[in-house]
C-alpha positions as a Python dict, from the first residue, in 0.01 Angstrom:
ca = {
    (1, 'M'): (0, 0, 0),
    (2, 'D'): (-313, 209, 25),
    (3, 'L'): (-355, 551, -131),
    (4, 'E'): (-305, 743, 195),
    (5, 'A'): (23, 562, 265),
    (6, 'F'): (134, 632, -92),
    (7, 'R'): (37, 999, -51),
    (8, 'K'): (241, 1028, 270),
    (9, 'Y'): (539, 860, 104),
    (10, 'C'): (532, 1104, -189),
    (11, 'L'): (491, 1407, 37),
    (12, 'S'): (789, 1296, 249),
    (13, 'K'): (1018, 1369, -45),
    (14, 'K'): (1194, 1703, -73),
    (15, 'G'): (1020, 1969, -285),
    (16, 'V'): (697, 1772, -340),
    (17, 'S'): (352, 1926, -363),
    (18, 'E'): (14, 1772, -438),
    (19, 'G'): (-286, 1901, -627),
    (20, 'F'): (-584, 1827, -849),
    (21, 'P'): (-502, 1997, -1183),
    (22, 'F'): (-698, 1737, -1383),
    (23, 'G'): (-1013, 1725, -1167),
    (24, 'E'): (-1121, 1604, -826),
    (25, 'D'): (-1065, 1234, -903),
    (26, 'T'): (-698, 1265, -999),
    (27, 'L'): (-434, 1344, -737),
    (28, 'V'): (-105, 1467, -883),
    (29, 'F'): (235, 1484, -713),
    (30, 'K'): (497, 1726, -840),
    (31, 'V'): (857, 1798, -748),
    (32, 'M'): (944, 2163, -805),
    (33, 'G'): (634, 2196, -1022),
    (34, 'K'): (707, 1893, -1245),
    (35, 'I'): (482, 1584, -1233),
    (36, 'F'): (631, 1254, -1115),
    (37, 'A'): (317, 1065, -1003),
    (38, 'I'): (-52, 1072, -1096),
    (39, 'T'): (-305, 871, -897),
    (40, 'S'): (-675, 809, -931),
    (41, 'F'): (-938, 742, -665),
    (42, 'E'): (-1109, 492, -894),
    (43, 'Q'): (-1078, 118, -834),
    (44, 'P'): (-848, -58, -882),
    (45, 'L'): (-610, 196, -734),
    (46, 'S'): (-323, 277, -965),
    (47, 'V'): (-50, 533, -1022),
    (48, 'N'): (123, 664, -1332),
    (49, 'L'): (498, 687, -1275),
    (50, 'K'): (770, 818, -1501),
    (51, 'C'): (1023, 553, -1599),
    (52, 'D'): (1338, 511, -1805),
    (53, 'P'): (1220, 360, -2137),
    (54, 'E'): (1432, 43, -2111),
    (55, 'K'): (1338, -14, -1750),
    (56, 'A'): (971, 51, -1835),
    (57, 'V'): (972, -239, -2081),
    (58, 'E'): (1148, -467, -1829),
    (59, 'L'): (889, -388, -1560),
    (60, 'R'): (599, -448, -1798),
    (61, 'E'): (746, -785, -1897),
    (62, 'S'): (806, -881, -1532),
    (63, 'Y'): (474, -771, -1378),
    (64, 'E'): (119, -807, -1502),
    (65, 'D'): (28, -507, -1285),
    (66, 'V'): (265, -273, -1471),
    (67, 'Q'): (121, -147, -1798),
    (68, 'P'): (206, 135, -2042),
    (69, 'G'): (106, 471, -1894),
    (70, 'Y'): (-267, 536, -1921),
    (71, 'H'): (-321, 870, -2103),
    (72, 'M'): (55, 929, -2094),
    (73, 'N'): (356, 890, -2323),
    (74, 'K'): (377, 511, -2320),
    (75, 'K'): (752, 516, -2377),
    (76, 'H'): (823, 714, -2058),
    (77, 'W'): (536, 632, -1821),
    (78, 'N'): (397, 317, -1658),
    (79, 'T'): (64, 264, -1486),
    (80, 'V'): (110, 50, -1174),
    (81, 'N'): (-182, -127, -1005),
    (82, 'F'): (-155, -77, -626),
    (83, 'E'): (-379, -372, -546),
    (84, 'G'): (-200, -644, -740),
    (85, 'E'): (127, -831, -712),
    (86, 'I'): (351, -525, -663),
    (87, 'S'): (500, -514, -312),
    (88, 'V'): (523, -195, -109),
    (89, 'R'): (902, -204, -149),
    (90, 'E'): (875, -234, -528),
    (91, 'L'): (617, 45, -549),
    (92, 'K'): (844, 270, -343),
    (93, 'E'): (1140, 186, -569),
    (94, 'M'): (936, 273, -880),
    (95, 'T'): (820, 596, -715),
    (96, 'D'): (1178, 686, -618),
    (97, 'H'): (1290, 620, -977),
    (98, 'S'): (1017, 849, -1112),
    (99, 'Y'): (1105, 1123, -862),
    (100, 'E'): (1477, 1100, -945),
    (101, 'L'): (1414, 1111, -1321),
    (102, 'V'): (1218, 1431, -1279),
    (103, 'V'): (1470, 1585, -1038),
    (104, 'N'): (1752, 1504, -1281),
    (105, 'S'): (1561, 1680, -1562),
    (106, 'L'): (1512, 2003, -1364),
    (107, 'T'): (1691, 2318, -1465),
    (108, 'K'): (2007, 2410, -1275),
    (109, 'K'): (1816, 2690, -1101),
    (110, 'L'): (1538, 2455, -982),
    (111, 'K'): (1794, 2194, -868),
    (112, 'E'): (1968, 2461, -659),
    (113, 'E'): (1632, 2568, -513),
    (114, 'L'): (1554, 2206, -427),
    (115, 'L'): (1889, 2167, -249),
    (116, 'R'): (1811, 2474, -36),
    (117, 'L'): (1480, 2327, 90),
}
């Protein structure tokens, strides 16, 4: 999956916005103002995705292209190389998992807002 396809996939999700809060080389995707994906324009293309701690370890053990989150809490974030062995389907599943973790952690008020969108 290329970065533009990944961007479109993220933006297709309810309540998602994009921005550059960390500088022009780092594209961030948020749901209701909370980060669920951070990408970089540098090669190799990669994305930081939130992940359940147990699942994060499983993914790292299963895939060379899944590493502890770069510049993130390594217990809760993975860095996934776009250009390696990870299939588009697997990348989408990891992205969906990250999105759902963040949605589930939203306040009741934000969850209700999201439902109304």
